[in-house]
N, C-alpha and C positions, 0 to 999 in steps of 0.2 A: 298644085299637087303637094304631097308631103316631101320634105327634104330628107334624103336618106342619111342615116347616121350609123356608125359602126358600133358605138358603145351603147348597148341597151341593157346592160347588166343590172341596172337599178329598177327595171320595169317589174312591177308587182304582178304576180300570178294569182288570178282569182277566177276559177272556172265557173263560179256561181253567178257571175255578173253577165247579164244579157244586154247587149248593146244593139240598138236600132240605128242604122246609118241611112240617112236620106241624102243621097248624092246622085245627081243625074249623069255625071261624067263616069262612064263605066270603067275607064282606066284608073281613075282616082279611087273609085269605089272598090275595085278589085285589089289595088295595092293596100288601101287602108284596111280592108277586111282581112287580108293576109297578115298584115302587121299586127292587128289586134288579136287574131286567132293564134298567132305564134306567141303572143304574150299571155295566152290562157283565157281569153274572153270568148264568149259565144256571140256571134254577130249575125244579124239579119239585115239584108240590104233592101232598100226601096229606091226607086228612080224617079219618083214624082211626088208632089205634095199630097195628092189624093191617095196614092198608094201608101204613103207614109202615115197619113192620118188613120187609115183603115188598120194598118198593122199596129199602130200605137194602141188603138182601142182593143184589138183582139189579142195581142201578145203581152201587153202590160210590161214593156221592157224596163230594165233598171236605169237606163240612161239613154238619151236621144242625142245623136250627133247629126247636126242639121246644116246643110248648105243653103244659102239664101237664094241663089240663082237657079230656081227650078223651072222646068218647062211649062208647067200648068198654073202655077201660082207663086207668089213671092214667099220666101221662107218666113218672113215676118207674119204672114197670114196663118201659116202653120202654127207658129208660136201662139198667136192670138186665139186660134180655135182650141188648141190643147189646153191653154190656161183657162178657157171658159168652161171646161168640163169640171164638175164638182170634185172628182176624185183624182185630178191630175196635179194638184199643188205640189206634191213631193217628187214628181218626175223631173230629174235633172235634165236640162237642155243646154248642150254645148254647141254653139254656133261655130262652124268651120267655113270660112268664106274668103274669097279674094277681094271682097269689098273693103276698102280702107277708109272711107269717109267717116269722120267722127259722128256725123248726124245719124248714119246708118247703124253704127255700133251702139250709140246711145239708145236709138229706137228699139233695137233688138233686146237690149238689156232691160229697158223700161217695160217692154211687153212681157217680160218674164224669163228671158234667157238667163242662165246662171253664169255663163262666161262666153267670151268671144275670142276665137283663135283665128288669126289672119294667115292665109296661105301665102307662101309655103311655110311649113313648120316641121320640126323634127319629131321623130318617134318618141323620144324620151319626154319632150314637152307635151305631146298629146296625151301620153299615159298619165303624166303628172296632173294635167288639167282634168282628166277623167276622175282620178282619185279625189281631187279637191271638190269637184262638183258633187260626187256621190256623198262625200262626208257632210257637205253643207245641207243636203236635202234629207239626210237620215240621222236623226238625233243620236241614235245608238252608236254612231261612228264618231261623234264629236269628242274632242279631247278636253280635259279639265284644266290643262295647263298649256300655255303658249310658250315655246322656247325656240329662239333663233339667235345665233351668235351669242352676244352677251346680254340679250334682253329676255326676261322671263316674266310672264303674267300668270298669276294664279287666279282663275276666274271665281273659284269658290271662296277664297280668302280675300278677294279684292285687293291684291297686293301686286305691285310692279317693282321689279328689281333690274338694275342695269349694272353689270359687272359686280353683282353682289350688294350694291348700294340701293336702298329703297328710293323710288322716285315718287314724288308727290304731284298729283295732277288735280285740277279742279274737277268738279262733278261732270261738267260737259266734256272736258278733255278726256276723262276716264271713259265715259260712255262712247265717245268717238273711237278711242284707241281700242277698246275691247270689241266694239262692233267690227272694226277692221280685222282684229286678230282672230275673232271667231270665224271670219270669212277669209282668212289668209290665202293668198294666191289668187283671189277672185277680185275683179274690178267692181267697186261699188260706185254708182253714179252719184254726182253731186245731188241730184234730186232725191235719190233714195236716202242718202245720208241726212239731208235736211229734213225730209219727211219723217224719218225714224227718230231722230234726236229732238227736233223742235216741234214735231206734230204736222198733220196734213194741211194745216192752214197757215203755216209759216211762210214768210216772204221767201220767194224762190231766188232772191239775190244771193250769190255765193260768197259775199264778202265776210259775213260772220263765220262761215265755215272755214274760209281761208285763214282768217285770223287765229282761230282755234287750232288749225292744223299747223300753222307757223309756231305757235306756242308749244305744241306737242313736240315738234321737231327740235326746238331749242333745248328741250329737256331730255330727249332720248337719242338724238343724233350727235355724233362727234363733230360732224360738219353738216349743218342743216342744208347747205347749198348742194351737197352731194349725199343725199340720204341713202342709207343701207337697209332701213326698216320699212319706211312708208314712202311709196313712190307715187308721183303724180302721173296720171294718164291724161295728157293735155286735152282739154275740151270735153272730157268724159267724167273723170272722178279720181279715186285713189285706190291703190292696191297695196296690201301689206305683204312683206316677205313670208314665204311659205313656212308653216309651222314645222319645226324639226323634231318636236317631242314625239316619243313613241308610246 
């Protein structure tokens, strides 16, 4: 279930956003729905995979929150079916599940989920993940600058600064860092990063990716062993600190 938090003052209010929640536990569904509605979102709840697929097709929600442990089918099958629809590529899918195995997280992300949030989680974290997933799927919500702490990336000018000093990266390092920055707050799997940067036929061995990420960290992190910008999701991939630019 969702872990309760008292401070939700940073939650964004957006009554235009319609969320479809597919969650078979009615207590969790009711609490999540109430939390989201109190934060200004419109919510429709489904309690099975079949019902959720039908509502996805008929309602065209802005984002889907999906539990994997459904009574009639695995949530990964719901992702698979939705992503097979020609008009569903921009529907953000945020998995909310008690499953913690790395293989299951990777599978959901590779099938097309935008993010994976493990239960229990806090209200503020849920809202932040919703915002991130929406921004990644809708280009009009993308930002032209990444800014967090002392790091700034200007995507249009191809310029990176750390505490005001320009940082020089190789072409591959720049492509990796900007890909993570454009998807800040979201976990990108090793396979996705390798496929995007080196192409669909690249060796799936993670070593070349790890070497480049180590080089990036040496250039942007004060202590590469304790990164504050690029985090490793062990066994899954990498995640970059959320963009603070407004």
